[in-house]
C-alpha positions in Angstrom: 54.3 125.8 75.6 50.7 124.9 76.3 49.6 128.0 74.3 51.8 126.9 71.4 50.2 123.4 71.7 53.6 121.8 72.3 52.2 120.0 75.4 48.9 119.6 77.1 48.0 120.7 80.7 47.8 117.0 81.6 51.3 116.4 80.3 52.5 119.4 82.3 50.9 118.1 85.5 52.6 114.7 84.9 55.9 116.4 84.4 55.5 118.5 87.6 54.8 115.4 89.6 57.9 113.8 88.2 59.9 116.9 89.0 58.9 116.8 92.6 60.3 113.3 92.9 63.5 113.7 90.8 64.4 117.4 91.4 65.2 117.8 87.7 64.2 120.8 85.5 60.6 120.8 84.2 61.8 120.6 80.6 64.0 117.6 81.4 61.0 115.9 82.9 58.9 116.6 79.9 61.6 115.2 77.6 62.1 112.1 79.8 58.3 111.4 79.7 58.3 111.7 75.9 56.0 114.7 75.8 58.6 117.0 74.3 61.6 116.6 72.2 64.9 118.5 72.5 64.4 119.9 69.0 60.9 121.2 69.8 62.1 122.8 73.0 65.1 124.5 71.3 62.9 125.8 68.4 60.3 127.1 70.9 62.8 129.1 73.0 64.7 130.3 70.0 61.5 131.9 68.8 60.9 133.8 72.0 62.6 137.2 71.7 64.3 138.7 74.7 64.3 135.5 76.8 65.8 132.9 74.6 69.5 133.3 75.5 68.7 133.6 79.2 66.6 130.5 79.3 68.7 128.5 76.9 71.8 129.1 79.0 70.2 127.1 81.8 70.5 124.0 79.6 74.1 124.5 78.5 77.2 122.8 79.9 78.8 125.5 82.0 81.8 127.5 80.6 84.0 126.7 83.6 83.5 122.9 82.8 84.4 123.4 79.1 87.4 125.4 80.1 88.9 122.5 82.0 89.9 120.8 78.7 91.7 122.8 76.0 90.2 122.7 72.5 93.3 121.0 70.9 93.3 118.3 73.7 89.6 117.6 73.2 90.0 117.2 69.4 93.2 115.2 69.5 91.9 112.7 72.1 88.2 112.7 71.1 87.0 113.7 74.6 84.5 116.2 76.0 84.0 117.4 79.6 80.4 116.8 80.7 80.2 117.7 84.4 82.3 118.5 87.4 81.2 117.7 90.9 83.8 118.4 93.6 87.0 116.6 92.6 85.3 114.4 90.0 85.3 115.2 86.3 82.8 113.3 84.1 84.5 112.9 80.7 82.8 111.8 77.5 85.3 109.6 75.6 85.2 107.7 72.3 87.6 105.2 73.9 87.1 105.1 77.7 89.9 102.5 77.9 92.5 105.1 77.0 94.3 105.0 80.3 97.1 107.3 79.0 94.6 110.1 78.1 92.8 109.7 81.4 96.1 110.0 83.3 97.0 113.1 81.3 93.7 114.8 82.0 93.9 113.9 85.7 97.4 115.4 85.8 96.3 118.5 83.8 93.1 119.2 85.9 94.0 117.8 89.3 90.6 116.0 89.2 89.7 112.3 89.2 88.3 111.4 85.8 85.1 109.3 85.4 85.1 108.2 81.7 81.8 107.6 79.9 81.6 106.0 76.5 80.1 108.4 73.9 79.7 108.0 70.1 82.3 109.7 67.9 79.5 111.7 66.3 78.3 113.1 69.7 81.9 114.0 70.7 82.5 115.7 67.4 79.3 117.7 67.6 79.9 118.7 71.2 83.4 120.0 70.4 82.1 121.8 67.4 79.3 123.5 69.3 81.1 124.4 72.5 84.7 125.3 71.5 85.4 128.4 69.5 86.8 128.0 66.0 89.9 129.9 67.0 91.0 128.6 70.4 92.6 131.9 71.6 92.7 132.6 75.3 89.6 134.3 76.5 90.0 138.1 77.1 88.2 139.6 80.1 86.6 142.2 77.9 85.5 139.7 75.3 81.7 139.2 75.0 80.2 136.1 76.5 80.0 133.2 74.0 76.8 133.1 72.0 74.1 130.8 73.3 72.9 128.8 70.4 70.2 126.1 70.0 72.9 123.6 68.9 74.7 124.2 72.2 71.6 123.6 74.2 70.7 120.4 72.3 74.2 119.0 72.9 74.1 120.1 76.5 70.8 118.4 77.1 72.0 115.2 75.4 75.1 115.0 77.5 73.2 115.8 80.6 70.9 112.9 79.9 73.9 110.6 79.6 75.2 111.9 82.9 71.8 111.4 84.6 71.5 107.8 83.4 74.9 106.9 84.6 74.2 108.6 88.0 70.9 106.7 88.1 72.7 103.4 88.2 73.7 104.2 91.8 70.0 104.2 92.8 69.4 100.6 91.6 69.0 98.0 94.3 72.1 96.7 96.1 72.9 93.0 96.2 71.4 91.1 99.2 73.5 90.2 102.2 73.6 86.6 101.2 75.9 87.4 98.3 78.4 89.1 100.6 78.3 86.3 103.1 79.0 83.6 100.5 81.8 85.8 99.1 83.4 86.1 102.5 83.1 82.3 103.0 84.8 81.7 99.7 87.9 83.4 101.0 87.9 81.8 104.4 89.4 78.3 104.4 87.9 77.5 107.8 84.3 77.7 106.5 82.7 74.4 105.6 80.3 73.9 102.6 77.5 73.2 105.0 78.0 76.6 106.7 77.8 78.3 103.3 74.7 76.3 102.5 73.1 77.5 105.8 73.6 81.1 104.7 71.9 80.4 101.3 69.0 78.5 102.8 68.1 81.6 104.9 67.3 83.3 101.5 64.6 81.0 100.0 64.3 82.8 96.6 68.1 82.6 96.0 68.2 79.0 97.3 65.5 77.9 94.9 67.4 79.4 91.9 70.7 77.9 93.0 69.1 74.5 92.9 67.5 75.2 89.6 70.8 76.3 88.0 72.7 73.3 89.6 70.1 71.0 87.9 70.4 72.7 84.5 72.1 71.2 81.4 75.0 73.6 82.0 76.3 71.5 84.8 75.1 68.1 83.7 75.2 66.3 87.1 74.1 62.7 86.6 71.6 62.7 89.5 69.2 65.4 90.5 70.6 67.8 93.1 67.8 68.1 95.8 69.5 70.0 98.6 71.5 73.2 98.8 74.2 71.4 100.8 74.7 68.9 98.0 74.7 71.7 95.4 77.5 73.5 97.3 79.5 70.3 97.7 79.3 69.5 94.0 79.9 73.0 92.7 82.6 74.2 95.1 82.6 77.5 96.9 83.7 79.8 94.1 81.2 78.4 91.6 78.5 78.5 94.2 79.3 82.2 94.8 78.9 82.8 91.0 75.5 81.2 91.0 74.4 82.9 94.2 75.4 86.2 92.5 73.4 85.3 89.4 70.4 84.3 91.4 70.4 87.5 93.4 70.5 89.6 90.3 67.6 87.6 88.8 65.6 88.2 91.9 66.2 91.9 91.8 64.8 92.3 88.3 62.0 90.0 87.7 58.9 91.9 86.6 58.0 94.7 84.3 55.0 95.5 82.1 57.4 97.2 79.6 60.0 94.4 79.2 59.9 90.7 78.7 62.0 89.6 81.6 61.1 85.9 81.3 62.3 85.8 77.7 65.4 87.9 78.7 66.5 85.4 81.4 65.7 82.4 79.2 68.0 83.7 76.5 70.6 84.6 79.2 70.4 81.0 80.6 70.9 79.5 77.1 74.0 81.8 76.6 75.4 80.8 80.0 74.9 77.0 79.3 76.6 77.4 75.9 79.5 79.3 77.6 80.1 76.3 79.9 80.2 73.9 76.9 82.6 76.1 75.0 84.8 76.7 78.1 85.1 72.9 78.7 85.9 72.3 75.0 88.8 74.8 75.0 90.3 73.5 78.3 88.9 76.3 80.4 86.1 74.3 82.0 87.6 74.9 85.5 87.7 78.7 85.1 85.2 80.0 87.6 82.7 82.7 86.7 82.2 81.6 83.0 78.6 80.7 83.7 77.8 83.9 85.5 79.5 86.0 82.9 77.3 84.4 80.2 74.2 84.9 82.3 74.8 88.6 83.2 76.4 89.7 79.9 73.4 91.8 78.9 72.4 93.0 82.4 73.0 96.6 81.0 69.7 96.3 79.2 67.9 95.9 82.5 70.0 98.7 84.0 68.9 101.1 81.3 65.3 99.9 81.6 65.1 100.3 85.3 66.8 103.7 85.1 64.6 105.2 82.4 61.8 102.7 81.5 59.7 105.0 79.4 62.6 105.8 77.0 64.2 102.3 76.9 60.8 100.6 76.2 60.8 102.5 72.9 63.6 100.3 71.7 62.6 97.1 69.8 63.4 94.1 72.1 64.3 92.0 69.0 67.2 94.3 67.9 70.7 92.7 68.2 74.3 93.6 67.8 75.1 96.9 66.0 71.4 97.7 65.4 70.8 97.5 69.2 73.8 99.6 70.0 72.8 102.2 67.5 69.2 102.4 68.9 70.5 102.7 72.4 72.9 105.6 71.4 70.0 107.3 69.7 67.3 106.9 72.4 69.5 106.8 75.6 72.9 108.2 74.7 74.4 105.2 76.5 74.7 101.6 75.4 73.8 98.6 77.5 77.4 97.5 77.6 78.5 100.7 79.3 75.5 100.8 81.5 76.0 97.1 82.5 79.7 97.8 83.3 78.7 100.8 85.5 76.2 98.5 87.4 78.9 95.8 87.7 81.3 98.4 89.1 78.8 99.6 91.6 78.3 96.0 92.7 82.0 95.3 92.8 81.7 92.3 90.6 84.8 90.2 89.7 86.7 91.5 86.7 86.0 88.4 84.5 82.3 89.2 84.8 82.4 93.0 84.5 84.7 92.7 81.4 82.4 90.2 79.7 79.5 92.6 80.3 81.4 95.6 78.9 83.2 94.0 75.9 81.1 91.1 74.6 80.3 93.1 71.5 83.9 94.2 71.1 86.0 91.4 72.7 89.2 92.7 71.1 89.1 95.5 73.7 89.3 93.2 76.7 92.4 93.7 78.8 92.6 91.1 81.6 90.1 88.4 80.7 90.3 88.0 76.9 89.4 84.3 76.9 86.4 84.7 79.2 85.1 87.6 77.1 85.6 85.7 73.8 83.8 82.7 75.2 80.8 84.8 76.2 80.8 86.6 72.8 80.9 83.2 71.0 78.1 81.8 73.2 75.9 84.8 72.4 76.6 84.5 68.7 75.9 80.8 68.4 72.8 80.7 70.7 71.3 83.8 69.1 71.7 82.4 65.6 69.8 79.3 66.8 67.0 81.4 68.2 66.8 83.4 65.0 66.8 80.2 62.9 70.0 81.2 61.3 72.0 78.0 61.7 74.3 78.1 58.7 77.1 76.3 60.4 80.0 76.9 57.9 79.1 80.7 57.8 78.9 81.1 61.5 82.2 79.2 62.1 83.9 81.4 59.6 82.5 84.5 61.3 83.7 83.1 64.6 87.4 82.6 63.5 88.8 85.6 65.5 87.1 84.5 68.7 88.1 80.8 68.1 91.7 82.0 67.7 91.5 83.9 71.0 90.4 80.8 72.9 92.8 78.6 70.9 90.2 76.2 69.6 91.0 74.4 66.3 88.5 73.9 63.5 87.7 70.3 64.3 87.0 71.0 67.9 85.0 74.1 67.0 82.8 72.1 64.6 82.0 69.5 67.3 81.4 72.2 70.0 79.1 74.0 67.7 77.0 70.9 67.3 76.8 70.5 71.1 75.6 74.1 71.5 73.2 73.7 68.6 71.8 70.5 70.3 71.1 72.3 73.6 67.5 72.1 74.5 66.1 75.6 75.2 66.2 76.4 78.9 62.7 77.6 80.1 63.3 79.2 83.4 60.4 78.9 85.8 60.1 81.5 88.6 59.2 78.9 91.2 62.8 77.6 91.1 62.3 74.8 88.6 64.1 74.5 85.3 63.0 72.3 82.5 63.8 71.7 78.9 
């Protein structure tokens, strides 16, 4: 590839260094680093007579994995097998919420299914490339299926999705403080002061707990100066939610490729709006609303931390469908799915993990429809404010399905919108202070 001027010797050396650390194939390292595209690699190997099919086959999804799912089943349910490891089958799905299909595949294969959200286009292309047009049983004497560039391209893309999802498991675990507060929340014999003592032992988290307790989201009349007072005012469950939020913020604070400060400021504004909306629709006592608002876009950080070079190519200012489309194109995985994977690894409460996964499609939420709708509404209203698009009547009209879900009438929605619009931007300072 150096002779054909596809890459330089310096780029090869960089990829070899990456390969030593990750154990991936050299071509995958070159693609990850942005030195080579899938299309360039496929064209290059296809033009090498005698070695193309042998080399290309190394980048295909194995036939024994494809054989696990019949052609008709794949087409009917819009699914595609990506990988099999032991008793775990990684399955690309257009609708990973389809419990009936997952159950059928598990019964059919005897494997546990791990669903991954893939775009309809990717699933359709994968089925087209990997399944024969006539799905007749394979004869022992039949020639091996042809290795094509299209199959390799699909295989590499699906492999990238799998690698990203697997990479979520390598992200930092939550600190011990979170688990201790969670245990205390379920133990009636533990006093607020004992919980505060655990938090104080972790100064960065303690500082952020005080900062959040003093934010406009909670609106306490006097300044909260001690962790003990914060715990007493907030209650144990809400304290747990804030400790969880603070811990996540501490895990991901710095990067030269991503504006973390702006990210957390926008997240704090969304969380503050979520508290206002929850109170207005009679859900102010529901715990986890603030944290769900704060962590709803955590998948963006998960993708960045897993593959910073590739994710940094996505414009930070993209929102909604434009952001989802760009993530599908560059990463093969959206931030909503990546965030849900991270939430699952951290064993977060369902009201938080569902808000992370479905805030762009709240209609898909199963157990926590109101919480998800509140977070989706908060994001819509606060983002429109940041973008200077404050056409109240238009936004309220667009918000009608969400308002219906949270059972908020038009008059209350109008007043609540004004409260959210009047929120002073939250500028989150990393020394633990929060100021308007």
